[in-house]
C-alpha positions as CSV (number, residue, x, y, z in Angstrom):
1,M,90.8,16.6,16.2
2,M,87.3,17.9,16.8
3,N,86.5,15.0,19.3
4,F,89.8,15.7,21.1
5,N,89.0,19.4,21.4
6,R,85.6,18.7,22.7
7,W,87.1,16.4,25.3
8,Q,89.5,19.2,26.3
9,Q,86.6,21.6,26.5
10,Y,84.0,19.4,28.3
11,G,85.4,16.0,29.3
12,F,88.4,17.1,31.2
13,P,86.6,19.7,33.4
14,A,83.8,17.1,34.0
15,I,86.4,14.6,35.3
16,L,87.7,17.1,37.7
17,A,84.2,18.1,38.9
18,I,83.2,14.5,39.4
19,Y,86.4,13.8,41.3
20,F,85.8,16.8,43.6
21,V,82.2,15.7,44.3
22,V,83.2,12.1,45.0
23,Q,85.7,13.4,47.6
24,L,83.1,15.6,49.1
25,V,80.6,12.8,49.4
26,Y,83.2,10.6,51.2
27,L,84.0,13.4,53.6
28,L,80.4,14.4,54.4
29,F,78.8,11.0,54.5
30,L,81.5,8.3,54.9
31,P,84.2,9.5,57.2
32,L,86.0,7.0,59.4
33,P,87.6,7.3,62.9
34,F,91.3,7.7,62.8
35,E,93.5,4.7,63.5
36,N,97.2,3.8,63.9
37,D,99.4,6.7,62.6
38,S,96.4,8.8,61.8
39,L,95.2,8.6,65.4
40,E,98.7,9.2,66.8
41,H,99.1,12.3,64.7
42,Y,95.8,13.5,66.0
43,R,96.6,12.7,69.6
44,L,99.9,14.6,69.5
45,A,98.2,17.7,68.0
46,Q,95.4,17.6,70.6
47,E,98.0,17.3,73.3
48,C,99.8,20.4,72.0
49,L,96.6,22.3,71.6
50,A,95.6,21.6,75.2
51,A,99.0,22.8,76.4
52,G,98.8,25.9,74.2
53,R,102.2,25.2,72.6
54,F,103.6,23.8,69.4
55,Y,105.1,20.3,69.0
56,P,107.3,18.9,70.4
57,L,106.4,19.6,74.1
58,P,109.0,19.2,76.9
59,Q,107.5,15.8,77.9
60,H,108.1,14.4,74.4
61,R,111.8,14.4,75.3
62,G,111.2,10.9,76.8
63,A,109.1,9.6,73.8
64,D,110.4,6.8,71.6
65,Y,110.8,9.3,68.8
66,I,109.7,12.6,67.4
67,L,107.0,12.4,64.7
68,A,106.8,14.8,61.7
69,P,107.0,18.1,63.7
70,V,106.0,20.3,60.8
71,Y,103.0,18.1,60.1
72,I,101.9,17.9,63.7
73,N,102.2,21.7,64.0
74,F,100.2,22.0,60.8
75,L,97.5,20.0,62.5
76,V,97.7,22.2,65.6
77,G,97.1,25.2,63.5
78,L,94.1,23.6,61.8
79,L,92.6,22.4,65.1
80,A,93.1,25.8,66.6
81,L,90.7,27.2,63.9
82,H,88.1,24.5,64.5
83,N,88.7,21.6,66.8
84,S,87.3,18.7,64.8
85,T,88.5,15.8,62.7
86,A,86.4,17.2,59.9
87,T,88.8,20.2,59.7
88,I,91.6,17.8,58.9
89,L,89.6,15.9,56.3
90,F,88.6,19.1,54.5
91,A,92.2,20.3,54.7
92,N,93.0,16.9,53.0
93,L,90.6,17.7,50.2
94,L,92.4,21.0,49.6
95,L,95.8,19.4,49.8
96,N,94.8,16.7,47.4
97,S,93.5,19.3,44.9
98,L,96.6,21.4,45.4
99,Q,98.9,18.4,44.8
100,L,97.0,17.6,41.6
101,F,97.3,21.1,40.4
102,L,101.1,21.3,41.2
103,L,101.6,17.9,39.5
104,Y,99.8,19.2,36.4
105,R,102.0,22.4,36.4
106,L,105.2,20.3,36.8
107,A,104.1,17.9,34.0
108,R,103.4,20.8,31.7
109,K,106.9,22.2,32.3
110,I,108.7,18.9,31.9
111,L,106.6,17.4,29.0
112,E,105.9,20.7,27.2
113,K,102.6,19.3,25.9
114,E,99.2,20.4,27.3
115,S,97.5,17.1,26.3
116,W,100.2,15.1,28.1
117,A,99.9,17.2,31.2
118,R,96.2,16.7,31.2
119,L,96.7,13.0,30.8
120,V,98.8,13.0,33.9
121,V,95.9,14.6,35.7
122,V,93.6,11.8,34.6
123,L,96.1,9.2,35.6
124,Y,96.3,10.8,39.1
125,V,92.5,10.9,39.4
126,C,92.2,7.3,38.5
127,Y,94.8,6.3,41.0
128,L,92.5,5.6,43.9
129,T,95.2,5.8,46.6
130,N,94.9,9.6,46.3
131,L,91.2,9.4,47.0
132,G,91.7,7.1,49.9
133,L,94.3,9.4,51.4
134,V,91.7,12.1,51.9
135,L,90.1,10.0,54.6
136,H,93.3,9.5,56.6
137,N,95.4,11.8,58.7
138,L,98.9,11.1,57.3
139,T,101.9,13.1,56.2
140,E,101.8,12.1,52.5
141,L,99.6,15.0,51.1
142,L,101.4,17.8,52.9
143,F,104.7,16.3,52.1
144,G,103.7,15.9,48.4
145,V,102.4,19.5,48.1
146,L,105.7,20.9,49.6
147,C,107.9,18.8,47.4
148,L,105.9,19.5,44.2
149,A,105.8,23.2,45.0
150,S,109.6,23.2,45.5
151,L,110.2,21.4,42.2
152,N,108.0,23.8,40.3
153,L,109.9,26.7,41.7
154,Y,113.2,24.9,41.1
155,L,112.4,24.7,37.4
156,Y,112.1,28.5,37.1
157,H,116.0,28.6,37.1
158,N,116.5,31.8,39.0
159,W,118.0,32.7,42.4
160,R,114.8,34.0,44.1
161,A,112.8,30.9,43.0
162,A,115.6,28.6,44.1
163,V,115.8,30.1,47.6
164,L,112.0,29.8,48.0
165,A,112.1,26.2,46.6
166,G,114.8,25.4,49.2
167,A,112.6,26.9,51.9
168,L,109.7,24.7,50.9
169,L,112.0,21.7,50.7
170,G,113.2,22.4,54.2
171,L,109.6,22.3,55.4
172,A,109.1,19.0,53.5
173,I,112.1,17.6,55.3
174,G,110.5,18.8,58.6
175,V,107.5,16.6,57.6
176,R,109.6,13.6,56.5
177,P,113.3,12.9,56.3
178,F,112.5,11.5,52.8
179,G,112.8,15.1,51.6
180,W,116.6,14.7,51.7
181,A,116.3,12.4,48.7
182,L,114.8,15.2,46.7
183,L,117.6,17.6,47.6
184,L,120.1,15.0,46.5
185,A,118.1,14.4,43.3
186,C,118.3,18.1,42.4
187,F,122.1,18.2,42.9
188,S,122.5,14.9,41.0
189,A,120.4,16.2,38.1
190,E,122.5,19.3,37.8
191,A,125.7,17.2,38.0
192,L,124.3,15.0,35.1
193,A,123.7,18.1,33.0
194,F,127.2,19.3,33.7
195,L,128.7,15.9,32.7
196,R,126.7,16.0,29.5
197,H,128.1,19.5,28.8
198,R,124.7,21.2,29.4
199,P,124.4,24.5,31.3
200,W,123.6,24.3,34.9
201,H,119.9,25.1,35.2
202,A,119.3,26.3,38.8
203,P,121.3,28.2,41.4
204,L,122.1,25.3,43.6
205,L,123.5,27.4,46.4
206,G,120.2,29.2,46.6
207,L,118.3,25.9,46.8
208,A,120.6,24.6,49.5
209,G,120.6,27.9,51.3
210,G,116.9,28.1,51.5
211,T,116.7,24.5,52.7
212,F,119.2,24.8,55.5
213,A,117.9,28.2,56.6
214,V,114.5,26.6,57.3
215,I,116.1,23.5,58.9
216,I,118.2,25.7,61.3
217,V,115.0,27.6,62.4
218,L,113.2,24.3,63.0
219,A,116.2,22.8,64.8
220,F,116.4,25.8,67.2
221,A,112.7,25.6,67.8
222,G,113.2,21.9,68.7
223,K,116.1,22.8,70.9
224,S,114.1,25.3,72.9
225,A,111.3,22.7,73.4
226,V,113.1,19.5,74.2
227,G,116.8,20.5,74.6
228,E,117.8,18.8,71.4
229,F,118.3,20.0,67.8
230,V,115.5,18.2,66.2
231,F,113.8,19.3,63.0
232,T,112.2,16.2,61.5
233,S,111.0,12.7,62.4
234,T,113.5,10.6,64.3
235,T,111.9,7.2,63.5
236,G,115.0,6.3,61.3
237,P,116.8,4.2,64.0
238,A,113.6,2.2,64.8
239,N,113.0,1.6,61.1
240,L,116.7,0.6,60.7
241,L,116.4,-2.0,63.5
242,M,113.2,-3.4,62.1
243,G,115.1,-4.1,58.9
244,A,118.2,-5.6,60.6
245,N,117.4,-8.3,63.2
246,D,116.8,-12.1,63.4
247,L,113.1,-11.6,63.0
248,A,113.3,-9.2,60.0
249,N,111.4,-10.2,56.9
250,G,111.7,-6.9,55.0
251,A,108.4,-5.5,56.1
252,Y,107.4,-3.0,58.8
253,N,107.4,-5.3,61.8
254,K,107.6,-4.2,65.5
255,R,108.4,-7.7,66.9
256,V,112.0,-6.6,67.5
257,F,110.8,-4.3,70.2
258,A,109.0,-7.0,72.2
259,P,110.4,-8.2,75.6
260,G,113.5,-10.3,75.1
261,Q,114.3,-8.9,71.7
262,P,117.2,-6.5,70.9
263,G,115.0,-3.5,70.5
264,F,113.2,-3.8,73.8
265,L,113.2,-0.9,76.2
266,P,111.0,-0.9,79.4
267,A,108.1,1.6,79.3
268,D,109.5,3.4,82.4
269,S,112.9,3.9,80.8
270,A,114.5,7.3,81.6
271,M,116.2,7.5,78.2
272,T,115.5,10.4,75.9
273,F,114.4,9.9,72.3
274,V,117.9,10.6,71.2
275,E,119.4,8.0,73.5
276,K,116.8,5.4,72.4
277,G,117.6,6.2,68.7
278,D,121.4,5.8,69.4
279,Y,120.7,2.4,71.2
280,W,118.5,1.1,68.3
281,T,121.1,2.3,65.7
282,A,123.9,0.5,67.6
283,Q,121.8,-2.7,67.8
284,A,121.1,-2.6,64.1
285,R,124.7,-2.0,63.2
286,R,125.8,-4.8,65.4
287,W,123.4,-7.2,63.6
288,M,124.4,-5.9,60.1
289,R,128.1,-6.4,60.9
290,A,127.4,-10.0,62.2
291,H,125.1,-10.9,59.3
292,P,126.0,-8.8,56.2
293,F,124.8,-11.3,53.7
294,E,121.5,-11.9,55.5
295,W,120.9,-8.2,55.6
296,L,121.6,-7.8,51.8
297,A,119.3,-10.9,51.2
298,L,116.4,-8.9,52.7
299,F,116.6,-6.3,49.9
300,P,114.4,-8.3,47.5
301,H,111.9,-8.9,50.3
302,K,111.8,-5.1,51.0
303,L,111.1,-4.4,47.3
304,L,108.4,-7.1,47.3
305,H,106.7,-5.4,50.3
306,L,107.0,-2.0,48.6
307,F,105.5,-2.9,45.3
308,A,103.6,-6.2,45.5
309,R,100.5,-4.5,46.8
310,D,99.1,-1.0,47.1
311,D,96.0,-1.1,49.3
312,W,97.4,1.0,52.2
313,A,95.0,3.9,51.6
314,I,92.2,2.5,49.5
315,N,90.8,0.2,52.2
316,A,89.1,3.3,53.8
317,L,87.0,3.6,50.6
318,T,85.0,0.5,51.7
319,H,84.0,2.5,54.8
320,S,85.9,0.0,57.1
321,H,89.4,-0.3,58.6
322,A,88.8,-4.0,59.3
323,W,90.1,-5.6,56.2
324,S,93.3,-5.3,54.0
325,L,95.2,-7.5,51.7
326,Y,97.8,-7.9,54.3
327,R,95.3,-9.3,56.8
328,I,93.9,-11.6,54.2
329,G,97.4,-12.8,53.3
330,K,98.0,-13.6,57.0
331,I,94.8,-15.6,57.2
332,M,95.7,-17.5,54.0
333,Q,99.2,-18.2,55.4
334,A,97.5,-19.8,58.5
335,G,95.2,-21.9,56.2
336,S,92.0,-20.4,57.7
337,F,90.4,-19.6,54.4
338,H,86.9,-19.6,55.9
339,E,87.9,-16.6,58.0
340,I,88.5,-14.3,55.0
341,L,86.0,-11.5,55.1
342,A,84.1,-13.5,57.7
343,G,81.1,-11.8,59.2
344,E,80.8,-9.3,56.4
345,S,77.8,-8.9,54.2
346,L,77.8,-10.2,50.6
347,R,77.6,-6.6,49.4
348,F,80.7,-5.7,51.4
349,Q,82.6,-8.7,50.2
350,V,81.8,-8.1,46.5
351,G,82.6,-4.4,46.9
352,F,85.9,-5.0,48.7
353,L,87.1,-7.6,46.2
354,A,86.0,-5.4,43.2
355,L,87.8,-2.4,44.6
356,Q,91.0,-4.3,45.2
357,L,90.9,-5.9,41.7
358,V,90.2,-2.7,39.8
359,H,92.8,-0.7,41.7
360,H,95.5,-3.3,41.5
361,V,95.0,-3.9,37.8
362,Y,95.4,-0.2,37.2
363,Y,98.3,0.0,39.6
364,F,100.3,-2.8,38.0
365,I,99.6,-1.3,34.5
366,L,101.0,2.0,35.7
367,L,104.0,0.2,37.2
368,L,104.7,-1.7,34.0
369,L,104.4,1.5,31.9
370,V,106.9,3.3,34.3
371,L,109.4,0.5,34.0
372,H,108.9,0.3,30.2
373,Q,109.7,4.0,29.9
374,A,112.7,3.8,32.2
375,L,114.2,0.9,30.3
376,R,113.5,2.6,27.0
377,L,115.2,5.8,28.1
378,I,118.2,3.9,29.4
379,R,118.7,2.2,26.0
380,S,118.1,5.5,24.1
381,K,121.1,7.3,22.7
382,S,119.7,10.8,22.6
383,G,119.2,11.2,26.4
384,F,116.6,13.9,25.8
385,W,113.8,12.4,28.0
386,L,116.4,11.0,30.5
387,E,117.6,14.5,31.2
388,R,114.0,15.8,31.4
389,F,113.1,13.1,34.0
390,A,116.5,13.2,35.8
391,V,115.2,14.7,39.0
392,I,112.3,12.2,39.1
393,Y,114.6,9.2,38.5
394,F,117.3,10.4,41.0
395,F,114.6,11.0,43.6
396,S,113.3,7.5,43.0
397,V,116.8,6.0,43.3
398,F,117.7,7.8,46.5
399,G,114.2,7.2,47.9
400,L,114.5,3.5,47.1
401,G,117.9,3.5,48.8
402,M,116.3,4.8,52.0
403,N,113.6,2.2,51.8
404,L,116.2,-0.6,51.3
405,L,118.2,0.6,54.3
406,T,115.2,0.3,56.5
407,V,112.0,-1.5,55.7
408,G,109.6,-2.0,52.8
409,D,106.0,-0.9,53.1
410,P,103.5,-0.1,50.3
411,R,103.0,3.4,51.8
412,Y,106.7,4.3,51.5
413,K,106.8,4.5,47.7
414,Y,104.0,7.1,47.4
415,P,106.2,10.2,47.1
416,Y,108.1,9.0,44.0
417,F,105.2,7.0,42.6
418,I,103.2,10.2,42.1
419,L,106.1,11.7,40.2
420,W,106.4,8.6,38.1
421,L,103.0,9.5,36.5
422,I,104.7,12.3,34.6
423,T,106.8,9.7,32.8
424,V,103.8,7.7,31.6
425,P,102.5,9.8,28.7
426,P,105.7,9.5,26.5
427,A,105.6,5.7,27.2
428,L,101.9,5.5,26.1
429,S,102.7,7.7,23.0
430,A,105.6,5.4,22.0
431,L,103.5,2.2,22.5
432,Y,100.7,3.8,20.4
433,A,103.1,4.7,17.6
434,K,104.5,1.2,17.6
435,L,101.0,-0.3,17.4
436,Q,100.2,2.1,14.5
437,S,103.4,1.1,12.7
438,R,102.6,-2.6,13.1
439,S,99.0,-2.0,11.9
440,A,100.3,-0.1,8.8
441,T,102.8,-2.8,8.1
442,T,100.2,-5.5,8.4
443,A,97.8,-3.6,6.1
444,G,100.6,-3.0,3.5
445,A,101.4,-6.7,3.5
446,S,97.8,-7.9,3.1
447,P,96.9,-9.3,-0.3
448,P,94.7,-7.4,-2.7
449,A,90.9,-7.8,-2.3
450,G,89.4,-10.8,-4.1
451,K,92.5,-13.0,-4.0
452,S,92.7,-16.0,-1.7
453,V,95.7,-16.6,0.6
């Protein structure tokens, strides 16, 4: 007990301090230029800043889609304070710290054990994806903070908190449509409580009212800018088509938009983002109706792309965008093994492989613990922890459903994977108790000292 108390007093704060310093070192000395989605988010924010207006701008009516309007406007606000990529990176540090704090508060409410809540914090710190995210310009951290803040308020079980939780959830939906899965999860958790003859915990009308009030405001803001009621990302139709075409393999793949493919639209097309979305949706539905079994057969591939690797954020920790497990996999498929990490120093090669190994061993251990806990709770007759984790599990189910309808990508599981960390301490406790029981049984069955066996 004394050792545990000393760890609580000194070890836990030390871990948090070291984590903060490591983030600071990366931001100050090892930042990287933005690429891909990070660069596109930055470009859109700079475009709006130059125009002196918020996103979307009138010219974005002809874009392929609208991207995360709440997040882009968050960037516009940051860059208006100080126009530098460093501003975004330091905002990421604050968002990561806030997400960690909100996860801790949520874990403490759900688990009702301070030691378990602190274990969730340690699990979060050791999950290197969170560290890697600080070096990117992606929607995950802001989305996570809004969702976790909403869930914390939702668990206060009163009208005022429910309305505020709904407002934050509306903003989260403005960052990513994935927020709808959390709203459905809250309603489903309350329905489960009702079916199990438990009292309804939260004023659901307050939650829904706060959510839709914010969405209406965002939608009218979009209407005034581009003439359409738009309040969130409109990438859904493009993602749907990427997961429903002759070239689909379950992964995020833009080949379907190449010339001669069903998603191709000329660059000078006069179509609006709404018309393009309708066209891509129609193309996807046409393929699904013609190939229903092929579409369903892609589901296992989508799950594989979601969970088989988890390097989407950590590659930045090597101070390079050049290499990823996906790229190495493509090289191996082509049989060009000599090209793997070609041109890189031995130090980089060892560091890259060590990082991937350590992170993925930890990631798969977490994944196995989460699955073990879920299966254990499904078999359990009491339903105590199943009800406690109901919102988390429903969010995962609805989130996975959205992934399976579109495409599988390692990045897309992040919102519910972070919440899964809360389910791990009871699983570890149960495994520890089982090991102790076996140890006691073995000790009790051992022969008296001095006798041979």
